[in-house]
N, C-alpha and C positions, 0 to 999 in steps of 0.2 A: 518524628513519628511517621509511620507509613500510612498513606491514605489507601483505602480500599479501591482498587481499580474497577472501572466499569467494564461491561462485556458487550461486544457487538457481534453480529453474525458474519463478519468478514471471514473469508476462507483463504487458505494457501492456494498456490497454482494447481495443486492436484485435487482440491476440493475439500480438504479437512477444515473443520471449524477452528479458527484461531482462539486461543485461550489467553486471557489477560494475566500478566505476571509483573511483579516488581523485580527489576534487574538485580538488586542486591549488591551490585558492583559495577564499575565502569567497564567499558569494552564491548558491549553489545552494539551492533550496528543495524540500521534499518535496511532491508533489502530493496526498498523503493527509492528513498532519497539519499541513502548512504550516510545519514546522520548518525553520530556516535552518542550513545547513552551515557548519562551520568549515573552515579550511584543512586539507587532507589527510583529510577524513572519507571513509568508504566509503559510496558511494551506488550504486544500481542503476538503470540507465536504458535508455531506448529513444531513440536519436538520431533515428530516422525520425519519431517522434511528439512529441519533446521532452517525454517523460514520465519523471519521476524519483521514486524511493522512497529514503527514508533507511534505514539499517540496521535500526532498530527496526520500521518498518512492513513492510519486506521479510521480517523474521523472523516477524512476526505473520501475514502473508499465507501464508508458507510453512507455518507451524504449522497454520493453519486448513485449508489445502489437504490436509494429511496427516491431519487429524482428521475426525471426524464431528461437527463443531460443531452445536449445536442451540439454538433459542431457549428461553425460559423455559417454553414449553408443549410442548417436545419435538420440534418440527418441525426437520428438517435445514435448515441455512442454505445458501443458494445464492448464487453470485457474480453480481453485476450491476453495471452502470455507470449511475448515476442520470441523467446527462445534464443535470442542473440542480443548483444549490446548494440548501442547506436541509436536507440529510441530516446527522444527527449520530450519533456512535458512542454506543451505549447502554452500552458498557463503560467509556469514559473521558470521555465528554461533549464531546469535541472535534468541531467541525464538519468536514465532508469536502468536498473539491473536487468539482466537477461531473463531472470525468473520472476520479475515483478508482474503483478496484475495491472494491466493498463486499460483505460477506457479510451476507445478510439473510433475514428471513422476512417476506414481504409479508402473510401472514395475520394476523400479530401486530404488524406495524410495529416489528420489532426488528432493529437493524443493528449490525454490528461493523466 
């Protein structure tokens, strides 16, 4: 039985609101953590941009949006899209996709 997914206000890199959906099949992948979906996983996506977040990354983005997250030196983290690969999360050490929304401090080179 499918569970009704929840909705958050996370957006794709171009600013469209993401809509929750159940994958219905395996094969979807998260544009932030690159995790693969199983059948009937809840994902959040923008069909205009072909941008998808898994539930974990969506919750993380939602929590960071609602908090005043700061780097190790106390600077407030700001959302940005790197536009290139090579950025990694300083919280979990995973690499991030070039079109991922990242929370970071450019002064300290600290990214989540």
